[in-house]
C-alpha positions as protocol buffer text, in pm:
chain_id: "A"
residue {
  index: 1
  type: UNK
  ca { x: -641 y: 2564 z: -2540 }
}
residue {
  index: 2
  type: UNK
  ca { x: -407 y: 2263 z: -2646 }
}
residue {
  index: 3
  type: UNK
  ca { x: -447 y: 2142 z: -2285 }
}
residue {
  index: 4
  type: UNK
  ca { x: -817 y: 2201 z: -2325 }
}
residue {
  index: 5
  type: UNK
  ca { x: -823 y: 1990 z: -2631 }
}
residue {
  index: 6
  type: UNK
  ca { x: -604 y: 1724 z: -2543 }
}
residue {
  index: 7
  type: UNK
  ca { x: -847 y: 1639 z: -2195 }
}
residue {
  index: 8
  type: UNK
  ca { x: -1161 y: 1682 z: -2436 }
}
residue {
  index: 9
  type: UNK
  ca { x: -1006 y: 1407 z: -2703 }
}
residue {
  index: 10
  type: UNK
  ca { x: -961 y: 1198 z: -2370 }
}
residue {
  index: 11
  type: UNK
  ca { x: -1321 y: 1120 z: -2376 }
}
residue {
  index: 12
  type: UNK
  ca { x: -1280 y: 930 z: -2702 }
}
residue {
  index: 13
  type: UNK
  ca { x: -994 y: 733 z: -2561 }
}
residue {
  index: 14
  type: UNK
  ca { x: -1011 y: 447 z: -2292 }
}
residue {
  index: 15
  type: UNK
  ca { x: -1054 y: 634 z: -1950 }
}
residue {
  index: 16
  type: UNK
  ca { x: -785 y: 570 z: -1686 }
}
residue {
  index: 17
  type: UNK
  ca { x: -728 y: 439 z: -1352 }
}
residue {
  index: 18
  type: UNK
  ca { x: -530 y: 741 z: -1151 }
}
residue {
  index: 19
  type: UNK
  ca { x: -366 y: 586 z: -830 }
}
residue {
  index: 20
  type: UNK
  ca { x: -239 y: 890 z: -569 }
}
residue {
  index: 21
  type: UNK
  ca { x: -96 y: 709 z: -266 }
}
residue {
  index: 22
  type: UNK
  ca { x: 90 y: 849 z: 71 }
}
residue {
  index: 23
  type: UNK
  ca { x: 77 y: 942 z: 398 }
}
residue {
  index: 24
  type: UNK
  ca { x: -194 y: 1171 z: 599 }
}
residue {
  index: 25
  type: UNK
  ca { x: -191 y: 1494 z: 511 }
}
residue {
  index: 26
  type: UNK
  ca { x: 27 y: 1537 z: 225 }
}
residue {
  index: 27
  type: UNK
  ca { x: -265 y: 1672 z: 7 }
}
residue {
  index: 28
  type: UNK
  ca { x: -409 y: 1340 z: -126 }
}
residue {
  index: 29
  type: UNK
  ca { x: -739 y: 1451 z: -100 }
}
residue {
  index: 30
  type: UNK
  ca { x: -785 y: 1785 z: -222 }
}
residue {
  index: 31
  type: UNK
  ca { x: -535 y: 1762 z: -527 }
}
residue {
  index: 32
  type: UNK
  ca { x: -724 y: 1425 z: -620 }
}
residue {
  index: 33
  type: UNK
  ca { x: -1088 y: 1620 z: -578 }
}
residue {
  index: 34
  type: UNK
  ca { x: -922 y: 1910 z: -823 }
}
residue {
  index: 35
  type: UNK
  ca { x: -781 y: 1677 z: -1050 }
}
residue {
  index: 36
  type: UNK
  ca { x: -1116 y: 1407 z: -1098 }
}
residue {
  index: 37
  type: UNK
  ca { x: -1320 y: 1709 z: -1153 }
}
residue {
  index: 38
  type: UNK
  ca { x: -1074 y: 1855 z: -1391 }
}
residue {
  index: 39
  type: UNK
  ca { x: -1111 y: 1505 z: -1587 }
}
residue {
  index: 40
  type: UNK
  ca { x: -1450 y: 1425 z: -1555 }
}
residue {
  index: 41
  type: UNK
  ca { x: -1335 y: 1162 z: -1337 }
}
residue {
  index: 42
  type: UNK
  ca { x: -1472 y: 946 z: -1005 }
}
residue {
  index: 43
  type: UNK
  ca { x: -1300 y: 1068 z: -723 }
}
residue {
  index: 44
  type: UNK
  ca { x: -1283 y: 807 z: -421 }
}
residue {
  index: 45
  type: UNK
  ca { x: -1110 y: 843 z: -100 }
}
residue {
  index: 46
  type: UNK
  ca { x: -1090 y: 505 z: 6 }
}
residue {
  index: 47
  type: UNK
  ca { x: -946 y: 651 z: 372 }
}
residue {
  index: 48
  type: UNK
  ca { x: -1280 y: 761 z: 418 }
}
residue {
  index: 49
  type: UNK
  ca { x: -1399 y: 410 z: 370 }
}
residue {
  index: 50
  type: UNK
  ca { x: -1180 y: 308 z: 631 }
}
residue {
  index: 51
  type: UNK
  ca { x: -1284 y: 619 z: 872 }
}
residue {
  index: 52
  type: UNK
  ca { x: -1643 y: 528 z: 841 }
}
residue {
  index: 53
  type: UNK
  ca { x: -1590 y: 178 z: 935 }
}
residue {
  index: 54
  type: UNK
  ca { x: -1346 y: 307 z: 1209 }
}
residue {
  index: 55
  type: UNK
  ca { x: -1646 y: 496 z: 1307 }
}
residue {
  index: 56
  type: UNK
  ca { x: -1867 y: 217 z: 1355 }
}
residue {
  index: 57
  type: UNK
  ca { x: -1636 y: 10 z: 1583 }
}
residue {
  index: 58
  type: UNK
  ca { x: -1581 y: 320 z: 1815 }
}
residue {
  index: 59
  type: UNK
  ca { x: -1963 y: 413 z: 1842 }
}
residue {
  index: 60
  type: UNK
  ca { x: -2039 y: 36 z: 1917 }
}
residue {
  index: 61
  type: UNK
  ca { x: -1754 y: 45 z: 2197 }
}
residue {
  index: 62
  type: UNK
  ca { x: -1553 y: -284 z: 2051 }
}
residue {
  index: 63
  type: UNK
  ca { x: -1202 y: -288 z: 2131 }
}
residue {
  index: 64
  type: UNK
  ca { x: -988 y: -218 z: 1871 }
}
residue {
  index: 65
  type: UNK
  ca { x: -808 y: -565 z: 1961 }
}
residue {
  index: 66
  type: UNK
  ca { x: -1143 y: -780 z: 1902 }
}
residue {
  index: 67
  type: UNK
  ca { x: -1014 y: -824 z: 1521 }
}
residue {
  index: 68
  type: UNK
  ca { x: -1205 y: -1120 z: 1445 }
}
residue {
  index: 69
  type: UNK
  ca { x: -1512 y: -925 z: 1588 }
}
residue {
  index: 70
  type: UNK
  ca { x: -1451 y: -582 z: 1378 }
}
residue {
  index: 71
  type: UNK
  ca { x: -1408 y: -812 z: 1055 }
}
residue {
  index: 72
  type: UNK
  ca { x: -1722 y: -963 z: 1083 }
}
residue {
  index: 73
  type: UNK
  ca { x: -1880 y: -637 z: 1134 }
}
residue {
  index: 74
  type: UNK
  ca { x: -1749 y: -526 z: 843 }
}
residue {
  index: 75
  type: UNK
  ca { x: -1844 y: -770 z: 609 }
}
residue {
  index: 76
  type: UNK
  ca { x: -2230 y: -642 z: 737 }
}
residue {
  index: 77
  type: UNK
  ca { x: -2148 y: -312 z: 691 }
}
residue {
  index: 78
  type: UNK
  ca { x: -2247 y: -55 z: 414 }
}
residue {
  index: 79
  type: UNK
  ca { x: -2053 y: 215 z: 313 }
}
residue {
  index: 80
  type: UNK
  ca { x: -2108 y: 431 z: 14 }
}
residue {
  index: 81
  type: UNK
  ca { x: -1935 y: 691 z: -148 }
}
residue {
  index: 82
  type: UNK
  ca { x: -2156 y: 949 z: -309 }
}
residue {
  index: 83
  type: UNK
  ca { x: -2023 y: 1226 z: -553 }
}
residue {
  index: 84
  type: UNK
  ca { x: -2273 y: 1541 z: -641 }
}
residue {
  index: 85
  type: UNK
  ca { x: -2169 y: 1897 z: -708 }
}
residue {
  index: 86
  type: UNK
  ca { x: -1812 y: 1826 z: -632 }
}
residue {
  index: 87
  type: UNK
  ca { x: -1872 y: 1756 z: -293 }
}
residue {
  index: 88
  type: UNK
  ca { x: -1781 y: 1357 z: -188 }
}
residue {
  index: 89
  type: UNK
  ca { x: -2086 y: 1225 z: 102 }
}
residue {
  index: 90
  type: UNK
  ca { x: -2015 y: 970 z: 285 }
}
residue {
  index: 91
  type: UNK
  ca { x: -2289 y: 682 z: 412 }
}
residue {
  index: 92
  type: UNK
  ca { x: -2225 y: 437 z: 648 }
}
residue {
  index: 93
  type: UNK
  ca { x: -2537 y: 251 z: 664 }
}
residue {
  index: 94
  type: UNK
  ca { x: -2779 y: 486 z: 499 }
}
residue {
  index: 95
  type: UNK
  ca { x: -2654 y: 764 z: 722 }
}
residue {
  index: 96
  type: UNK
  ca { x: -2427 y: 1060 z: 611 }
}
residue {
  index: 97
  type: UNK
  ca { x: -2113 y: 1067 z: 859 }
}
residue {
  index: 98
  type: UNK
  ca { x: -1924 y: 1267 z: 623 }
}
residue {
  index: 99
  type: UNK
  ca { x: -1833 y: 1515 z: 890 }
}
residue {
  index: 100
  type: UNK
  ca { x: -1837 y: 1231 z: 1181 }
}
residue {
  index: 101
  type: UNK
  ca { x: -1573 y: 1057 z: 1024 }
}
residue {
  index: 102
  type: UNK
  ca { x: -1308 y: 1330 z: 1091 }
}
residue {
  index: 103
  type: UNK
  ca { x: -1302 y: 1385 z: 1406 }
}
residue {
  index: 104
  type: UNK
  ca { x: -1018 y: 1277 z: 1631 }
}
residue {
  index: 105
  type: UNK
  ca { x: -1123 y: 979 z: 1793 }
}
residue {
  index: 106
  type: UNK
  ca { x: -1167 y: 815 z: 1447 }
}
residue {
  index: 107
  type: UNK
  ca { x: -829 y: 976 z: 1312 }
}
residue {
  index: 108
  type: UNK
  ca { x: -630 y: 820 z: 1614 }
}
residue {
  index: 109
  type: UNK
  ca { x: -798 y: 443 z: 1574 }
}
residue {
  index: 110
  type: UNK
  ca { x: -814 y: 423 z: 1197 }
}
residue {
  index: 111
  type: UNK
  ca { x: -472 y: 311 z: 1147 }
}
residue {
  index: 112
  type: UNK
  ca { x: -551 y: 21 z: 1391 }
}
residue {
  index: 113
  type: UNK
  ca { x: -861 y: -80 z: 1175 }
}
residue {
  index: 114
  type: UNK
  ca { x: -727 y: -22 z: 890 }
}
residue {
  index: 115
  type: UNK
  ca { x: -440 y: -311 z: 934 }
}
residue {
  index: 116
  type: UNK
  ca { x: -710 y: -569 z: 1031 }
}
residue {
  index: 117
  type: UNK
  ca { x: -702 y: -831 z: 705 }
}
residue {
  index: 118
  type: UNK
  ca { x: -1108 y: -902 z: 693 }
}
residue {
  index: 119
  type: UNK
  ca { x: -1135 y: -510 z: 701 }
}
residue {
  index: 120
  type: UNK
  ca { x: -907 y: -477 z: 365 }
}
residue {
  index: 121
  type: UNK
  ca { x: -1079 y: -752 z: 202 }
}
residue {
  index: 122
  type: UNK
  ca { x: -1410 y: -574 z: 194 }
}
residue {
  index: 123
  type: UNK
  ca { x: -1282 y: -252 z: 132 }
}
residue {
  index: 124
  type: UNK
  ca { x: -1047 y: -356 z: -121 }
}
residue {
  index: 125
  type: UNK
  ca { x: -1366 y: -588 z: -327 }
}
residue {
  index: 126
  type: UNK
  ca { x: -1550 y: -234 z: -346 }
}
residue {
  index: 127
  type: UNK
  ca { x: -1309 y: -34 z: -451 }
}
residue {
  index: 128
  type: UNK
  ca { x: -1204 y: -290 z: -737 }
}
residue {
  index: 129
  type: UNK
  ca { x: -1578 y: -317 z: -804 }
}
residue {
  index: 130
  type: UNK
  ca { x: -1566 y: 107 z: -860 }
}
residue {
  index: 131
  type: UNK
  ca { x: -1274 y: 155 z: -1011 }
}
residue {
  index: 132
  type: UNK
  ca { x: -1392 y: -162 z: -1270 }
}
residue {
  index: 133
  type: UNK
  ca { x: -1448 y: 43 z: -1582 }
}
residue {
  index: 134
  type: UNK
  ca { x: -1177 y: 348 z: -1516 }
}
residue {
  index: 135
  type: UNK
  ca { x: -1224 y: 724 z: -1549 }
}
residue {
  index: 136
  type: UNK
  ca { x: -1166 y: 711 z: -1185 }
}
residue {
  index: 137
  type: UNK
  ca { x: -912 y: 837 z: -950 }
}
residue {
  index: 138
  type: UNK
  ca { x: -857 y: 707 z: -603 }
}
residue {
  index: 139
  type: UNK
  ca { x: -673 y: 785 z: -318 }
}
residue {
  index: 140
  type: UNK
  ca { x: -510 y: 612 z: -28 }
}
residue {
  index: 141
  type: UNK
  ca { x: -220 y: 432 z: 98 }
}
residue {
  index: 142
  type: UNK
  ca { x: -234 y: 100 z: -97 }
}
residue {
  index: 143
  type: UNK
  ca { x: -401 y: 176 z: -452 }
}
residue {
  index: 144
  type: UNK
  ca { x: -56 y: 194 z: -648 }
}
residue {
  index: 145
  type: UNK
  ca { x: 44 y: -157 z: -479 }
}
residue {
  index: 146
  type: UNK
  ca { x: -253 y: -336 z: -401 }
}
residue {
  index: 147
  type: UNK
  ca { x: -589 y: -211 z: -539 }
}
residue {
  index: 148
  type: UNK
  ca { x: -505 y: -127 z: -838 }
}
residue {
  index: 149
  type: UNK
  ca { x: -137 y: -242 z: -905 }
}
residue {
  index: 150
  type: UNK
  ca { x: -233 y: -223 z: -1300 }
}
residue {
  index: 151
  type: UNK
  ca { x: -309 y: 162 z: -1261 }
}
residue {
  index: 152
  type: UNK
  ca { x: -228 y: 335 z: -1597 }
}
residue {
  index: 153
  type: UNK
  ca { x: -77 y: 650 z: -1365 }
}
residue {
  index: 154
  type: UNK
  ca { x: 69 y: 606 z: -1005 }
}
residue {
  index: 155
  type: UNK
  ca { x: 161 y: 932 z: -806 }
}
residue {
  index: 156
  type: UNK
  ca { x: 299 y: 907 z: -444 }
}
residue {
  index: 157
  type: UNK
  ca { x: 250 y: 1229 z: -279 }
}
residue {
  index: 158
  type: UNK
  ca { x: 498 y: 1363 z: 8 }
}
residue {
  index: 159
  type: UNK
  ca { x: 543 y: 1656 z: 216 }
}
residue {
  index: 160
  type: UNK
  ca { x: 739 y: 1743 z: 529 }
}
residue {
  index: 161
  type: UNK
  ca { x: 580 y: 1603 z: 864 }
}
residue {
  index: 162
  type: UNK
  ca { x: 582 y: 2004 z: 994 }
}
residue {
  index: 163
  type: UNK
  ca { x: 395 y: 2083 z: 723 }
}
residue {
  index: 164
  type: UNK
  ca { x: 177 y: 1818 z: 705 }
}
residue {
  index: 165
  type: UNK
  ca { x: 86 y: 1915 z: 1063 }
}
residue {
  index: 166
  type: UNK
  ca { x: 11 y: 2241 z: 965 }
}
residue {
  index: 167
  type: UNK
  ca { x: -250 y: 2153 z: 706 }
}
residue {
  index: 168
  type: UNK
  ca { x: -423 y: 1924 z: 980 }
}
residue {
  index: 169
  type: UNK
  ca { x: -420 y: 2175 z: 1194 }
}
residue {
  index: 170
  type: UNK
  ca { x: -632 y: 2433 z: 984 }
}
residue {
  index: 171
  type: UNK
  ca { x: -834 y: 2122 z: 871 }
}
residue {
  index: 172
  type: UNK
  ca { x: -910 y: 2068 z: 1281 }
}
residue {
  index: 173
  type: UNK
  ca { x: -972 y: 2442 z: 1334 }
}
residue {
  index: 174
  type: UNK
  ca { x: -1263 y: 2454 z: 1114 }
}
residue {
  index: 175
  type: UNK
  ca { x: -1405 y: 2200 z: 1307 }
}
residue {
  index: 176
  type: UNK
  ca { x: -1318 y: 2392 z: 1606 }
}
residue {
  index: 177
  type: UNK
  ca { x: -1076 y: 2210 z: 1791 }
}
residue {
  index: 178
  type: UNK
  ca { x: -759 y: 2327 z: 1875 }
}
residue {
  index: 179
  type: UNK
  ca { x: -406 y: 2127 z: 1838 }
}
residue {
  index: 180
  type: UNK
  ca { x: -63 y: 2193 z: 1864 }
}
residue {
  index: 181
  type: UNK
  ca { x: 138 y: 2172 z: 1549 }
}
residue {
  index: 182
  type: UNK
  ca { x: 389 y: 1990 z: 1810 }
}
residue {
  index: 183
  type: UNK
  ca { x: 134 y: 1728 z: 1879 }
}
residue {
  index: 184
  type: UNK
  ca { x: 25 y: 1681 z: 1505 }
}
residue {
  index: 185
  type: UNK
  ca { x: 392 y: 1598 z: 1447 }
}
residue {
  index: 186
  type: UNK
  ca { x: 406 y: 1357 z: 1693 }
}
residue {
  index: 187
  type: UNK
  ca { x: 58 y: 1210 z: 1599 }
}
residue {
  index: 188
  type: UNK
  ca { x: 142 y: 1192 z: 1233 }
}
residue {
  index: 189
  type: UNK
  ca { x: 470 y: 1038 z: 1278 }
}
residue {
  index: 190
  type: UNK
  ca { x: 334 y: 764 z: 1508 }
}
residue {
  index: 191
  type: UNK
  ca { x: 95 y: 721 z: 1196 }
}
residue {
  index: 192
  type: UNK
  ca { x: 376 y: 691 z: 907 }
}
residue {
  index: 193
  type: UNK
  ca { x: 513 y: 420 z: 1102 }
}
residue {
  index: 194
  type: UNK
  ca { x: 186 y: 210 z: 1197 }
}
residue {
  index: 195
  type: UNK
  ca { x: 82 y: 273 z: 815 }
}
residue {
  index: 196
  type: UNK
  ca { x: 408 y: 194 z: 738 }
}
residue {
  index: 197
  type: UNK
  ca { x: 521 y: -99 z: 955 }
}
residue {
  index: 198
  type: UNK
  ca { x: 154 y: -293 z: 914 }
}
residue {
  index: 199
  type: UNK
  ca { x: 181 y: -638 z: 777 }
}
residue {
  index: 200
  type: UNK
  ca { x: -130 y: -595 z: 550 }
}
residue {
  index: 201
  type: UNK
  ca { x: -94 y: -355 z: 251 }
}
residue {
  index: 202
  type: UNK
  ca { x: 151 y: -123 z: 414 }
}
residue {
  index: 203
  type: UNK
  ca { x: 189 y: 226 z: 303 }
}
residue {
  index: 204
  type: UNK
  ca { x: 478 y: 240 z: 15 }
}
residue {
  index: 205
  type: UNK
  ca { x: 536 y: 312 z: -241 }
}
residue {
  index: 206
  type: UNK
  ca { x: 502 y: 148 z: -611 }
}
residue {
  index: 207
  type: UNK
  ca { x: 827 y: 72 z: -789 }
}
residue {
  index: 208
  type: UNK
  ca { x: 660 y: 293 z: -1098 }
}
residue {
  index: 209
  type: UNK
  ca { x: 482 y: 558 z: -889 }
}
residue {
  index: 210
  type: UNK
  ca { x: 559 y: 915 z: -994 }
}
residue {
  index: 211
  type: UNK
  ca { x: 688 y: 1086 z: -655 }
}
residue {
  index: 212
  type: UNK
  ca { x: 503 y: 1440 z: -602 }
}
residue {
  index: 213
  type: UNK
  ca { x: 638 y: 1652 z: -335 }
}
residue {
  index: 214
  type: UNK
  ca { x: 386 y: 1900 z: -241 }
}
residue {
  index: 215
  type: UNK
  ca { x: 553 y: 2077 z: 80 }
}
residue {
  index: 216
  type: UNK
  ca { x: 567 y: 2464 z: -145 }
}
residue {
  index: 217
  type: UNK
  ca { x: 354 y: 2357 z: -417 }
}
residue {
  index: 218
  type: UNK
  ca { x: 23 y: 2524 z: -434 }
}
residue {
  index: 219
  type: UNK
  ca { x: -314 y: 2316 z: -492 }
}
residue {
  index: 220
  type: UNK
  ca { x: -335 y: 2411 z: -831 }
}
residue {
  index: 221
  type: UNK
  ca { x: 29 y: 2307 z: -888 }
}
residue {
  index: 222
  type: UNK
  ca { x: -34 y: 1997 z: -785 }
}
residue {
  index: 223
  type: UNK
  ca { x: -281 y: 1905 z: -967 }
}
residue {
  index: 224
  type: UNK
  ca { x: -133 y: 2073 z: -1313 }
}
residue {
  index: 225
  type: UNK
  ca { x: 150 y: 1845 z: -1237 }
}
residue {
  index: 226
  type: UNK
  ca { x: -81 y: 1540 z: -1240 }
}
residue {
  index: 227
  type: UNK
  ca { x: -300 y: 1644 z: -1552 }
}
residue {
  index: 228
  type: UNK
  ca { x: 22 y: 1707 z: -1714 }
}
residue {
  index: 229
  type: UNK
  ca { x: 121 y: 1301 z: -1660 }
}
residue {
  index: 230
  type: UNK
  ca { x: -279 y: 1198 z: -1795 }
}
residue {
  index: 231
  type: UNK
  ca { x: -169 y: 1418 z: -2102 }
}
residue {
  index: 232
  type: UNK
  ca { x: 160 y: 1251 z: -2163 }
}
residue {
  index: 233
  type: UNK
  ca { x: 0 y: 880 z: -2117 }
}
residue {
  index: 234
  type: UNK
  ca { x: -327 y: 1019 z: -2361 }
}
residue {
  index: 235
  type: UNK
  ca { x: -75 y: 1141 z: -2653 }
}
residue {
  index: 236
  type: UNK
  ca { x: 59 y: 803 z: -2653 }
}
residue {
  index: 237
  type: UNK
  ca { x: -263 y: 622 z: -2728 }
}
């Protein structure tokens, strides 16, 4: 009951900006959704925005090394996130691409597209617009370092690569795609390398971020951890 009262009282306080960063398949999306639901906040999957942009690049058969072309394309592309009944829908130029952005071709190309400066400028501007009033949980790879360096709470989620590979395998199995854990480990290691080594907005832990290792934690346990941190912040206000 005490926990419930704290969250209820939070309605009368400034709504927080919560930044959740971490590598692929560390549990960011599922945990962020649950946290946002429990707090009554907006949930923003920034990775889905980059995936939508990548999907458009692939659909238009644009080579990934044509950075200037992709940058210009980003400026005239509309990406919208709609949240209803706890579900996040992703729209690309008014088309629902929620499922399409999760295919393997997009997964393999998204890091490359995400490294393009003009693409990141467009996406970051939109993400900041959405979080301007607070009451938002944003998850990605540069939220606490670039998008919202002054976020009220920063969480950096990690997990052993083998566990991350097993999680990704389960996701793909639901889509009817069979990939070995060994192959997924290789892909995740390469994805981590690209995300961490890129010149623009690399994946890195903010100095004031709290590390959350989800390797052996349940989804509820992960959400409880973050909500507890939120409660600690609200108690001081």
